[in-house]
C-alpha positions as CSV (number, residue, x, y, z in Angstrom):
1,M,115.3,140.2,117.5
2,N,111.9,137.5,116.8
3,R,108.4,139.3,117.6
4,P,105.7,137.7,118.4
5,P,102.8,137.0,115.7
6,R,100.4,139.3,115.0
7,L,96.5,139.1,116.0
8,R,93.6,140.2,114.2
9,R,91.1,140.4,116.0
10,R,87.8,139.1,114.2
11,G,84.3,140.7,114.2
12,P,81.4,139.2,116.1
13,R,79.6,136.4,114.8
14,A,75.9,136.7,114.9
15,S,74.9,133.3,116.6
16,Q,72.5,131.8,118.9
17,A,72.4,129.6,121.8
18,C,73.0,126.4,122.3
19,E,69.6,124.4,123.4
20,G,71.2,122.0,125.6
21,C,74.2,123.7,127.3
22,A,73.2,127.8,126.6
23,T,76.4,128.6,124.9
24,A,76.7,130.9,121.9
25,K,80.5,129.9,121.9
26,A,80.0,126.7,119.4
27,R,78.9,127.3,116.6
28,C,78.3,124.5,113.8
29,D,76.6,124.0,110.9
30,N,72.5,123.3,111.1
31,N,71.7,120.0,112.4
32,E,75.2,118.7,114.6
33,I,76.2,118.0,117.4
34,C,77.7,121.1,119.7
35,Q,80.9,120.7,121.2
36,R,80.4,121.1,124.7
37,C,77.5,119.7,125.6
38,H,76.9,116.9,122.5
39,R,73.2,117.2,121.6
40,R,72.4,117.7,118.3
41,Q,70.7,121.3,117.6
42,M,69.2,123.0,115.1
43,F,71.1,126.6,115.7
44,C,74.5,126.4,117.2
45,V,77.8,127.9,115.9
46,R,80.9,126.2,115.6
47,P,84.0,127.4,117.0
48,W,86.5,127.1,114.3
49,T,87.2,127.6,110.9
50,L,86.0,124.7,108.4
51,A,89.6,123.4,106.2
52,E,87.8,124.7,103.3
53,E,88.1,128.1,105.1
54,E,91.6,127.8,105.8
55,I,94.0,129.9,103.3
56,Q,96.4,127.5,101.3
57,I,99.8,128.8,101.4
58,P,102.0,127.4,97.9
59,G,105.0,126.2,97.4
60,N,105.6,123.9,100.6
61,A,108.6,122.0,99.9
62,A,107.7,119.2,103.1
63,Y,104.6,118.5,101.3
64,P,104.6,118.5,97.4
65,Q,101.1,118.0,96.0
66,A,99.8,115.0,95.0
67,D,98.7,114.1,91.8
68,N,95.0,114.6,90.8
69,N,93.7,111.3,91.6
70,V,95.2,111.4,95.2
71,A,95.3,114.5,96.2
72,N,93.0,115.7,98.6
73,S,92.5,117.8,101.6
74,C,94.5,115.6,103.4
75,S,97.3,115.0,101.3
76,G,99.6,117.1,102.9
77,V,99.4,120.6,101.5
78,A,99.9,123.1,103.8
79,H,97.3,125.5,105.1
80,Q,97.2,128.4,107.5
81,T,95.1,127.6,109.9
82,S,92.5,129.9,112.4
83,I,92.9,129.8,116.5
84,Q,90.4,131.2,118.6
85,T,90.3,130.8,122.4
86,P,86.9,130.1,123.5
87,E,87.0,133.8,125.5
88,A,88.0,136.1,121.9
89,N,87.7,135.5,118.5
90,I,91.6,135.9,117.9
91,E,93.3,134.7,115.3
92,P,97.4,134.6,115.3
93,D,99.4,134.1,111.9
94,V,101.1,130.4,112.7
95,P,101.9,128.3,110.3
96,S,100.4,124.6,110.1
97,V,101.8,121.4,109.4
98,R,98.6,120.9,108.2
99,S,95.6,120.2,107.4
100,D,92.3,119.9,106.6
101,L,92.2,119.7,110.7
102,A,91.2,123.1,112.3
103,I,92.5,123.7,115.1
104,G,89.7,123.0,117.6
105,H,90.1,119.4,116.6
106,L,92.9,117.7,119.0
107,G,94.5,116.9,116.0
108,G,95.2,120.7,115.3
109,L,96.5,120.9,118.4
110,N,99.2,118.2,118.0
111,D,99.7,119.7,114.6
112,V,100.8,122.9,116.6
113,A,103.1,121.5,119.1
114,E,104.7,119.2,116.4
115,L,105.8,122.6,114.6
116,L,108.3,122.8,117.5
117,V,109.6,119.6,117.7
118,E,112.9,118.8,115.5
119,G,112.3,116.1,112.6
120,S,108.3,117.4,112.3
121,P,108.3,118.3,108.5
122,Q,108.1,122.0,108.8
123,H,110.9,122.1,111.6
124,P,113.9,124.6,109.4
125,Q,111.3,127.0,108.8
126,I,109.8,128.1,112.6
127,L,112.9,127.3,114.5
128,Q,113.4,130.9,115.5
129,S,109.6,131.8,116.3
130,S,108.7,128.7,118.5
131,A,109.4,129.9,121.7
132,D,107.3,132.6,121.0
133,T,104.3,130.4,119.4
134,L,104.7,128.3,122.1
135,G,103.5,131.4,124.7
136,I,100.9,131.9,122.2
137,A,99.4,127.8,122.3
138,S,99.5,128.1,126.0
139,P,96.8,129.8,127.3
140,I,95.1,127.2,125.4
141,F,96.7,123.6,126.0
142,P,98.5,124.3,129.6
143,A,100.7,121.5,129.3
144,A,103.8,120.6,127.0
145,N,102.2,117.1,127.0
146,L,99.5,117.9,125.4
147,D,96.3,116.7,128.2
148,L,93.8,115.9,124.9
149,S,91.4,114.8,127.5
150,M,89.2,118.5,128.2
151,F,88.3,118.6,124.2
152,A,87.4,114.8,123.5
153,S,83.9,114.1,123.2
154,D,82.3,111.4,125.9
155,L,80.2,109.5,122.9
156,P,79.1,105.9,123.5
157,L,81.7,103.5,122.0
158,S,79.0,102.2,119.5
159,Q,78.2,105.6,118.3
160,T,81.7,106.9,118.0
161,F,82.8,103.9,115.3
162,K,79.1,104.5,113.7
163,S,80.0,107.8,113.1
164,Q,83.9,107.4,111.6
165,S,82.3,104.4,109.4
166,E,79.5,106.8,107.8
167,S,82.1,109.5,107.5
168,P,82.5,110.4,104.0
169,K,86.7,111.1,104.6
170,V,86.6,107.7,106.4
171,L,85.2,106.0,103.2
172,E,86.9,107.4,100.2
173,A,90.2,107.3,102.4
174,F,89.3,103.7,102.5
175,E,88.5,103.6,98.8
176,K,92.3,104.8,97.6
177,T,94.0,102.7,99.4
178,V,92.8,99.6,100.6
179,G,88.8,99.2,100.9
180,R,87.3,98.1,98.1
181,W,86.5,99.2,94.6
182,D,83.5,100.0,92.2
183,P,84.7,100.4,88.7
184,D,82.7,102.4,86.2
185,S,82.5,102.6,82.5
186,E,84.8,105.0,82.4
187,Y,87.6,102.5,83.8
188,H,89.2,101.3,80.0
189,R,93.3,100.6,79.0
190,A,93.0,103.4,75.7
191,A,91.7,105.9,78.6
192,E,94.8,107.1,79.2
193,E,96.6,106.6,76.4
194,G,96.8,110.6,75.9
195,N,99.1,110.5,78.5
196,M,102.1,109.0,77.0
197,F,103.6,112.1,75.6
198,L,106.1,114.3,77.5
199,E,106.6,117.9,75.7
200,P,109.8,117.7,74.5
201,G,111.0,121.5,76.3
202,S,109.0,120.3,80.0
203,S,110.3,121.4,83.0
204,C,110.1,117.9,84.5
205,I,112.0,116.4,82.7
206,E,114.9,118.5,84.0
207,G,113.1,119.2,87.6
208,H,112.8,115.8,88.3
209,L,114.6,113.2,86.0
210,P,118.0,114.4,86.4
211,Y,120.5,111.2,86.4
212,P,121.5,109.3,90.0
213,S,124.6,110.7,91.2
214,T,126.3,107.2,91.0
215,R,125.6,105.4,88.0
216,I,125.6,101.3,88.2
217,S,125.4,100.5,84.6
218,D,127.6,101.7,81.7
219,D,124.0,101.4,79.7
220,I,122.9,103.8,76.8
221,V,118.5,104.4,75.3
222,S,119.9,104.6,72.1
223,S,117.2,106.6,69.5
224,E,116.8,102.5,67.6
225,T,115.9,101.6,71.1
226,R,114.2,104.1,71.7
227,D,111.7,103.6,68.2
228,R,111.5,100.1,69.5
229,V,109.5,100.8,73.1
230,L,107.0,103.0,70.5
231,A,106.7,100.6,67.9
232,M,105.7,98.5,71.1
233,I,103.5,101.2,72.7
234,L,101.9,101.9,68.8
235,H,101.1,97.6,68.1
236,T,98.0,98.1,70.9
237,C,97.2,102.1,70.9
238,E,93.7,103.1,69.6
239,P,94.6,104.9,66.3
240,A,93.0,108.2,67.9
241,N,95.5,108.4,69.7
242,V,98.7,107.4,67.3
243,S,99.2,111.2,66.5
244,K,99.5,112.7,69.8
245,V,101.8,110.0,70.9
246,L,104.0,110.0,67.9
247,S,104.0,113.9,68.2
248,A,105.1,114.2,71.5
249,F,106.6,110.4,72.5
250,P,110.1,111.3,74.6
251,A,113.5,111.8,73.4
252,A,116.3,108.9,73.7
253,N,118.1,110.8,76.6
254,V,114.6,110.9,78.9
255,L,114.2,107.2,78.2
256,D,117.8,106.8,79.4
257,R,117.5,108.8,82.9
258,L,114.4,106.8,83.5
259,L,116.4,103.3,83.0
260,H,119.1,104.3,85.4
261,H,116.6,105.7,87.7
262,F,115.3,102.1,87.7
263,Y,118.8,100.9,87.8
264,A,119.5,103.1,90.8
265,A,116.7,101.8,93.0
266,H,116.5,98.2,92.2
267,A,119.6,97.7,93.3
268,T,119.1,99.3,96.7
269,E,115.8,96.2,96.8
270,D,116.3,93.7,99.4
271,D,115.5,91.0,97.5
272,S,117.2,92.6,94.1
273,W,116.1,90.3,91.1
274,I,117.1,91.7,88.0
275,H,120.6,91.3,86.9
276,I,121.6,95.0,86.5
277,P,125.5,94.4,85.3
278,T,124.6,92.3,82.2
279,L,121.1,94.0,81.6
280,R,121.7,95.7,77.8
281,S,118.9,97.9,76.9
282,S,120.0,97.6,73.1
283,E,119.6,93.5,73.8
284,M,116.4,93.4,75.9
285,P,113.3,92.9,74.7
286,S,111.1,95.8,74.8
287,E,108.3,94.5,76.9
288,L,111.4,94.1,79.5
289,L,112.7,97.7,78.8
290,G,109.4,99.4,79.0
291,A,108.3,97.5,82.2
292,C,111.7,99.1,83.8
293,I,111.0,102.7,82.4
294,T,107.3,102.3,83.7
295,S,109.0,101.6,87.2
296,A,110.9,104.5,86.8
297,A,108.0,107.1,85.9
298,M,104.8,105.9,88.0
299,R,107.6,106.4,91.1
300,S,108.5,109.5,89.5
301,S,108.3,112.7,91.1
302,S,106.4,114.6,89.0
303,P,103.3,113.6,88.3
304,A,103.4,114.5,84.3
305,V,106.3,111.9,84.3
306,R,104.2,109.3,86.6
307,R,101.0,109.9,84.2
308,F,103.6,109.1,81.2
309,G,104.3,105.7,83.6
310,T,100.5,105.0,84.6
311,A,99.7,105.1,80.0
312,L,103.2,102.8,79.3
313,H,101.8,100.4,82.1
314,G,98.4,100.0,80.5
315,V,100.0,98.9,77.1
316,L,102.4,96.2,78.7
317,H,99.4,94.0,80.3
318,P,98.1,93.7,76.3
319,Y,100.9,93.7,74.8
320,L,102.9,90.7,77.7
321,F,100.1,88.8,76.2
322,Q,99.9,89.3,72.6
323,I,103.8,87.8,73.4
324,F,103.3,84.6,75.4
325,E,100.1,83.8,73.0
326,K,102.1,83.9,69.8
327,R,104.7,82.6,70.7
328,I,104.5,80.1,73.6
329,A,107.9,79.0,74.1
330,Q,108.6,83.0,75.1
331,T,106.6,81.7,79.1
332,R,109.7,79.8,80.0
333,C,112.2,82.4,79.2
334,L,113.9,84.6,82.2
335,Q,113.3,88.4,80.8
336,Q,110.0,87.7,79.5
337,I,109.0,86.6,82.8
338,Q,110.9,89.4,84.2
339,A,108.4,92.2,82.9
340,L,105.7,90.4,83.3
341,S,106.7,90.1,86.8
342,L,108.1,94.2,87.1
343,Y,105.4,94.8,85.8
344,V,103.0,93.0,88.4
345,Q,105.0,94.4,91.4
346,T,104.8,98.7,89.8
347,G,100.7,97.9,89.6
348,L,100.3,96.4,93.2
349,W,102.3,99.4,94.7
350,S,101.3,102.1,92.5
351,G,98.0,103.3,95.2
352,N,95.8,103.2,91.8
353,K,93.0,100.8,93.0
354,R,92.5,99.7,89.6
355,R,96.3,98.9,88.2
356,M,96.6,97.1,91.8
357,E,93.0,94.5,91.1
358,I,94.7,93.9,88.4
359,A,98.2,93.2,89.5
360,A,96.7,90.7,91.9
361,A,94.7,89.3,89.1
362,I,97.6,88.1,86.7
363,V,99.8,87.5,89.7
364,G,98.9,83.7,89.5
365,S,99.8,83.7,85.6
366,A,103.6,84.4,86.7
367,V,103.5,82.1,89.4
368,T,102.7,79.4,87.1
369,M,105.1,80.1,84.7
370,L,107.7,79.6,86.8
371,R,106.2,76.1,88.6
372,S,105.8,75.2,85.1
373,G,109.1,75.6,84.1
374,R,110.5,73.6,87.0
375,R,111.9,77.0,88.7
376,Y,110.6,75.7,92.1
377,R,112.4,72.8,92.0
378,A,116.8,72.2,93.0
379,S,117.5,69.7,90.5
380,T,116.3,72.4,87.7
381,Y,119.7,74.0,88.8
382,S,123.0,73.2,88.8
383,S,126.2,74.1,90.6
384,V,128.2,76.4,89.5
385,V,131.8,77.5,90.9
386,P,134.8,79.9,89.4
387,D,138.1,78.7,89.5
388,P,141.7,81.0,89.0
389,A,143.2,78.2,87.1
390,D,140.0,78.9,84.5
391,P,140.8,80.7,80.6
392,D,138.6,84.2,80.2
393,D,136.7,82.6,78.0
394,V,135.7,79.8,80.6
395,L,135.9,82.3,83.5
396,E,133.3,84.7,81.4
397,K,130.8,81.8,80.4
398,K,130.7,80.6,83.8
399,W,129.9,84.3,85.0
400,H,127.0,84.1,82.7
401,N,125.7,81.0,83.6
402,W,126.0,81.7,87.2
403,V,124.0,85.1,86.5
404,E,121.4,83.1,84.5
405,Q,120.7,80.4,87.4
406,E,121.0,83.4,90.2
407,S,118.4,85.2,88.1
408,W,115.8,82.4,88.2
409,K,116.4,81.7,91.6
410,R,115.6,85.2,92.9
411,L,112.8,85.5,90.5
412,V,111.0,82.8,92.4
413,F,111.5,83.6,95.9
414,H,110.6,87.9,95.0
415,M,107.4,86.2,93.9
416,H,107.2,84.4,97.0
417,I,107.7,87.3,99.5
418,H,105.4,90.1,96.8
419,C,102.3,87.4,97.2
420,S,103.0,87.5,100.9
421,Q,103.2,90.9,101.1
422,E,100.5,91.6,99.2
423,S,98.2,88.8,101.3
424,L,99.1,91.6,103.9
425,V,97.9,94.2,101.5
426,D,94.5,92.7,100.6
427,G,94.2,89.6,102.6
428,S,94.2,87.8,99.5
429,R,95.4,83.8,99.6
430,T,98.5,84.0,98.8
431,P,99.2,81.9,95.4
432,V,102.9,80.6,96.5
433,S,103.2,77.7,98.5
434,Y,106.4,77.8,100.9
435,A,106.2,73.8,100.8
436,E,106.7,73.8,96.8
437,L,109.7,76.2,97.5
438,C,112.9,73.3,97.3
439,L,115.7,75.5,96.2
440,S,118.7,76.7,97.5
441,F,119.2,80.1,98.5
442,P,120.5,82.9,96.4
443,Q,123.9,83.5,97.1
444,S,125.2,86.6,98.6
445,R,124.9,90.2,97.4
446,Q,128.1,90.6,97.0
447,L,128.7,87.8,94.3
448,W,125.1,89.1,92.8
449,T,126.8,93.1,92.2
450,A,129.8,92.0,90.5
451,K,130.5,94.2,87.4
452,S,132.5,90.9,85.8
453,A,133.8,88.1,86.0
454,A,137.0,89.0,87.3
455,Q,135.1,90.8,90.6
456,W,132.7,87.8,91.0
457,L,136.1,85.4,90.9
458,R,137.6,87.3,93.6
459,A,134.9,88.1,95.7
460,Y,133.5,84.1,95.4
461,T,137.4,83.2,96.2
462,Q,137.2,86.0,99.3
463,L,133.9,84.9,100.3
464,Q,134.9,80.7,100.3
465,S,137.1,81.2,102.7
466,F,134.9,82.1,105.4
467,E,133.0,79.5,104.5
468,K,132.2,76.2,107.4
469,T,130.3,73.6,105.7
470,S,129.4,72.6,102.0
471,Q,125.9,72.3,102.6
472,E,123.3,73.9,99.8
473,P,120.9,76.2,102.4
474,G,117.4,75.8,101.3
475,L,113.8,77.0,102.8
476,R,112.9,73.5,104.2
477,E,115.6,73.3,106.5
478,Y,115.7,76.5,108.2
479,L,112.1,76.7,108.5
480,A,112.0,73.5,110.5
481,N,115.0,75.2,113.1
482,P,115.2,79.0,112.0
483,L,118.2,79.7,114.2
484,L,120.3,77.9,111.4
485,L,120.7,81.1,110.6
486,Q,122.8,82.3,112.4
487,T,125.8,80.0,111.2
488,I,124.8,79.9,107.2
489,S,127.3,79.9,104.8
490,P,129.0,83.5,104.1
491,L,127.9,82.6,100.1
492,Y,124.4,83.2,100.7
493,D,122.7,85.8,100.9
494,S,121.4,85.9,104.8
495,N,119.1,89.4,105.2
496,L,117.1,87.7,102.2
497,A,117.3,84.0,103.6
498,R,115.6,85.6,106.5
499,L,113.0,87.2,104.5
500,I,112.7,84.5,102.3
501,V,112.2,82.4,106.0
502,L,109.5,85.2,107.5
503,H,107.5,85.4,104.3
504,A,107.2,81.4,104.6
505,V,105.9,82.3,108.3
506,G,103.7,84.6,106.9
507,S,102.5,82.3,104.7
508,M,101.6,80.2,108.0
509,V,100.3,82.9,109.9
510,K,97.6,83.7,107.2
511,D,96.6,79.9,106.5
512,H,96.2,79.4,110.5
513,L,93.7,82.3,110.5
514,Q,91.8,81.7,107.9
515,S,91.0,78.1,109.3
516,R,90.6,79.6,113.1
517,G,88.2,81.9,111.1
518,L,86.3,79.1,109.3
519,L,86.6,76.8,112.4
520,L,86.0,78.5,115.1
521,P,83.1,81.0,114.7
522,D,81.9,80.5,117.9
523,I,84.2,78.9,120.7
524,L,81.3,77.9,122.1
525,D,79.7,75.1,119.9
526,T,83.4,73.9,118.9
527,T,85.0,70.2,119.8
528,G,88.1,70.1,122.2
529,V,90.0,68.7,119.2
530,F,89.4,71.6,117.0
531,I,90.4,74.5,120.0
532,L,94.0,71.9,120.3
533,A,94.7,72.2,117.1
534,D,94.2,76.0,116.6
535,E,97.1,76.4,120.1
536,S,98.9,74.1,118.7
537,S,99.1,76.1,115.1
538,Q,99.2,79.3,116.9
539,N,102.0,78.3,119.1
540,R,104.1,77.0,115.8
541,V,103.8,80.4,114.7
542,A,104.1,81.9,117.5
543,H,107.9,80.2,118.1
544,L,109.4,80.5,114.6
545,L,109.0,83.9,114.9
546,N,110.5,84.5,118.4
547,S,113.3,82.4,117.0
548,I,113.9,84.4,114.2
549,R,113.8,87.5,116.5
550,V,116.4,86.2,118.8
551,L,118.5,85.8,116.1
552,Q,118.8,90.2,115.3
553,D,120.4,92.6,117.1
554,D,118.2,94.8,119.1
555,T,120.1,97.9,117.1
556,H,118.6,101.4,116.2
557,S,120.0,100.7,112.6
558,G,121.3,97.0,112.0
559,Q,121.5,95.4,109.1
560,H,118.5,93.3,109.3
561,S,115.9,96.3,109.7
562,S,113.9,94.8,106.6
563,S,113.5,91.2,108.7
564,Q,113.0,93.3,112.2
565,L,109.7,94.4,110.7
566,T,108.7,92.3,109.3
567,S,109.0,89.6,111.8
568,E,107.3,92.5,114.3
569,L,104.4,92.6,111.9
570,L,103.8,89.6,110.8
571,S,103.5,89.1,115.0
572,M,100.7,91.6,114.7
573,H,98.9,90.2,112.5
574,S,99.0,86.2,113.8
575,L,97.2,87.9,116.9
576,T,95.0,90.2,115.7
577,P,91.5,90.1,113.9
578,F,92.9,92.8,111.5
579,E,90.2,92.1,108.8
580,Q,87.8,93.3,111.6
581,I,89.5,96.1,113.2
582,E,89.5,97.4,108.9
583,I,85.5,96.8,109.5
584,I,84.7,98.6,112.4
585,A,87.5,101.5,111.6
586,G,84.9,101.9,108.8
587,R,86.1,100.3,105.5
588,E,82.8,98.5,104.9
589,G,80.6,100.7,106.5
590,P,78.2,101.2,109.9
591,E,76.4,97.6,109.5
592,E,79.7,96.0,109.4
593,A,81.2,97.7,111.9
594,E,78.3,97.4,114.2
595,A,78.2,93.6,113.8
596,V,82.2,93.1,114.5
597,L,81.8,95.5,117.3
598,P,81.1,92.6,120.4
599,L,84.5,91.0,119.4
600,L,86.6,93.5,119.3
601,E,85.0,94.2,122.3
602,R,85.4,91.1,123.7
603,W,89.6,91.3,122.0
604,C,91.2,94.0,123.7
605,Q,90.3,92.1,127.2
606,T,93.2,89.8,126.2
607,T,96.0,89.2,126.7
608,Q,96.4,88.5,122.6
609,A,95.7,92.3,122.6
610,R,98.0,93.3,124.6
611,K,101.2,91.7,122.7
612,A,99.7,92.3,119.4
613,V,99.8,96.3,120.7
614,W,103.2,96.1,121.6
615,H,104.6,94.2,118.1
616,A,102.6,97.0,116.6
617,S,104.6,99.7,118.7
618,Q,108.0,97.7,117.8
619,V,106.3,98.1,113.8
620,I,106.7,101.9,114.5
621,R,109.9,101.8,116.0
622,C,111.5,99.7,113.1
623,L,110.4,102.1,110.7
624,H,111.4,105.1,112.7
625,Y,114.9,103.8,112.4
626,R,115.3,102.4,108.5
627,D,116.8,104.2,106.6
628,A,114.4,106.9,104.4
629,Q,116.7,105.9,101.5
630,S,115.4,102.5,100.7
631,F,112.1,103.3,102.2
632,T,109.3,100.9,100.1
633,E,105.4,101.0,99.7
634,F,105.2,97.8,101.9
635,F,106.2,99.7,105.1
636,A,103.4,102.2,104.3
637,V,101.3,100.2,104.6
638,A,103.1,98.4,107.8
639,A,102.7,101.8,109.8
640,Y,99.7,102.1,109.0
641,Q,97.8,98.8,110.1
642,A,100.5,99.0,112.7
643,S,98.7,103.0,114.4
644,L,95.4,101.1,113.5
645,C,96.1,98.8,115.6
646,L,97.2,100.1,118.4
647,Y,94.6,102.5,117.3
648,I,91.2,100.7,118.1
649,Y,92.4,99.2,120.7
650,G,93.4,102.4,122.5
651,T,89.7,104.2,121.8
652,M,88.2,100.2,122.7
653,A,90.1,99.6,125.7
654,Q,89.0,102.9,127.6
655,M,85.4,101.5,127.7
656,P,83.4,102.3,131.5
657,S,81.2,99.0,130.5
658,S,84.1,96.2,130.4
659,S,84.9,94.4,133.6
660,D,89.0,94.3,132.3
661,F,89.3,97.8,132.4
662,S,88.6,100.5,134.3
663,S,87.9,104.1,134.0
664,S,90.7,106.1,136.1
665,P,94.0,105.4,135.3
666,R,95.8,102.5,135.9
667,S,98.2,101.7,138.8
668,G,102.0,101.5,138.2
669,S,105.0,103.6,136.5
670,K,105.2,104.8,132.9
671,F,106.9,102.7,130.6
672,Q,108.1,103.0,126.8
673,L,106.3,100.7,124.9
674,D,108.0,101.0,121.5
675,G,111.6,100.2,123.2
676,P,113.6,97.4,124.1
677,D,111.8,93.8,125.5
678,S,111.7,94.6,129.3
679,P,110.0,92.9,132.6
680,V,107.7,95.6,132.8
681,I,106.7,95.5,129.1
682,Q,106.0,91.7,130.0
683,R,104.1,92.3,133.4
684,W,101.8,94.9,131.4
685,I,101.2,92.2,128.6
686,V,100.3,89.1,131.0
687,L,98.3,91.5,133.9
688,G,97.8,94.7,132.5
689,T,100.0,96.6,135.2
690,G,101.4,99.7,134.1
691,I,101.1,102.9,131.9
692,P,101.9,101.9,129.0
693,M,103.3,104.8,126.2
694,L,104.6,105.7,123.2
695,G,108.3,107.7,122.6
696,T,109.7,107.0,119.0
697,V,107.5,108.0,116.9
698,T,109.0,111.2,116.0
699,S,113.0,111.6,115.9
700,A,112.1,114.4,119.1
701,S,109.2,113.4,120.6
702,A,110.9,113.6,124.4
703,F,109.4,117.4,124.3
704,Y,105.4,115.5,124.8
705,D,107.0,113.2,127.5
706,G,105.5,110.1,125.3
707,M,102.0,109.1,124.1
708,P,99.4,107.0,126.1
709,L,98.3,104.5,124.2
710,G,94.5,106.4,124.6
711,A,95.7,109.9,122.4
712,T,94.9,107.6,119.5
713,R,94.4,111.1,117.7
714,S,97.7,112.3,118.5
715,I,99.2,109.1,117.7
716,L,97.4,108.6,114.3
717,L,99.0,112.3,112.9
718,R,102.5,111.3,114.3
719,V,103.0,108.4,112.8
720,R,101.2,110.4,109.5
721,D,103.7,113.0,109.9
722,L,106.6,110.3,110.3
723,L,105.9,108.9,106.8
724,Y,106.1,112.4,105.3
725,L,109.2,112.3,107.0
726,K,110.4,108.6,105.7
727,A,109.1,109.0,101.9
728,S,109.3,112.9,101.4
729,Q,113.5,112.0,101.0
730,K,113.1,109.8,98.1
731,N,109.7,110.7,96.6
732,L,106.1,110.8,98.3
733,L,103.8,108.0,96.0
734,P,100.5,108.0,95.7
735,L,99.8,104.8,98.0
736,V,102.1,106.5,100.6
737,T,100.1,109.6,100.2
738,G,96.9,107.7,100.4
739,I,97.8,106.6,103.4
740,C,98.7,109.6,104.8
741,D,95.3,110.9,104.1
742,L,93.5,107.4,105.2
743,L,95.4,108.1,109.1
744,C,94.4,111.7,108.5
745,A,90.4,111.0,108.2
746,L,91.1,109.0,111.0
747,S,92.3,111.5,113.2
748,I,89.0,113.2,112.7
749,T,86.3,111.8,113.8
750,Q,84.6,112.0,116.7
751,Q,86.6,109.6,119.7
752,R,86.3,109.2,123.1
753,E,88.2,110.6,126.3
754,P,91.6,109.3,126.3
755,R,93.2,108.0,129.7
756,H,96.2,105.7,130.3
757,L,96.1,102.6,129.9
């Protein structure tokens, strides 16, 4: 039989009445704003405990501890949160998913309720007592959909964003993820060399490095191979660190586990570009082997293994360029460029601002090597076709020749996709132009994953029987008419082809937004020629994205879920001044936030803004149905950017002074914005009629009966929990943790009263 939680009554607190509302039930520190009347007081009492007063509950498996460089109060560690009603100082023993959000904040109210829904991170532990918890919560929030308006502040909009951009937690969270980073003298490569070891009997090896359930390769790291990696490290290691590295460098079996973790992870990537079946640790160069081990180690769930991987990542940078400088011919070798590309990819998604900056700085080196090697031109490649009459040795030679050419193609397109994603993360201009890519698309994944020449022949024969045309598909033709993707030959990887075309359109979006900002600083001072050119460019981008979207089935778990999410994210960016959205959210401080406020006020009143909000909700929808096992850091960035668009619109569109929005609820019926497209949604986009609600942020969101766009805190926290749910099934990586921290920090800032939009 379930028992209700015990209530512990606290003793009375000495307090002084607020000067504005004459109440002693709100308590805050000196010179803070009263929770009730919003006046700044010298003596006031806040109603809820601060996050630093909460007691942490150790051993929470749902939210593992982040490592030292990302862990803080918003990193998902469970707390025991105090709950008080305004009438009595009582505290029920209710476990909380989070956090640094005391229950007096709106986010805390949502967290208590989220404990009760299926799919929330601690649902199994609290399912039995959910009814009792609802009974306790009901006097505090009377309805199941949690009317947030009774707790929200009604500060002026400029003051809302000013206080947010001045928030230390917001600034710190931005600096750890996508904000600016200022290095100091403590940042240097050798500072991490002391972490390049793992104790032989460390529990992290068995607990966090089990072999994958299915080994996709029979490769084994030998002692000789392990010594080659160690020799590479000692080649650039500081003399003071040599003895420590030698004494506890991981054994061959540990490196073997890491290598097979990399094999398993890389095989699931949509744009897999390293051919695992022909890769052998005893034959590959030390720099590529080290890059593979680094990638797996930096994605480990163990902080100790991650520290080892981070230190090894620091060694690869100088070693790679020493290789290229000593032997210039290596700049045309496949595996050396693969090692450099893998180093760049690992650094970009590491969540470490220093490594992200270094990766962004040297990505152009890999691009230049591919360009100088004529790997962007179709004439560099030859057609390799297996024949059933080929002798075994001829077939084997053909297979290896095909693997090498296909590896070059996939590496080229991987760098194209990688640079496009990087430009979405940091706003930089991609160093790869889609106009340069004249080669044909990579061939079928079934051919790519064949483990032998015989399997490759059988797969080719089977796929060739369904081929309708002998023309090799290339980016230029399919970018001119994306509808051709529907009839692409089965010999080619259709899903990867969609991603390639989409990221080429992403480069167009970037070019359009940059030229718009350069040529249209003020539309009143711009000539009609520039305005027409801008509209033409935007219409072209919209047409391409819509053409790709209509090819995708409107299903929850289709094979093109990555391209669906990417197309929705690019559509959102094409309609959104996202750089200004990040600034007003607090990325650059209060002065710049105040400067962009008028621009975003006007944007929120446009049809473009409502359409961008619809695309943002579709990004969240795609992420909700994305397979957790194929979750990547790019999807976390997409979720952050989409939720930030929803958050800023939901806050700014409630302005009473705006001529396009009223302070009263809009007329019309409610509809689900993150559902399939419908005439009701299009009416809202064009006319602004109806009440949009978000519903698929979590698997049991029907408990809330949807969330209005004005419930910005609830939206941010629900997206955060969705990221935890998806990411924790693989590993809660530092970049994902940092994004969740950022969403958490944004949710606890003072916000306006939510209204239906």
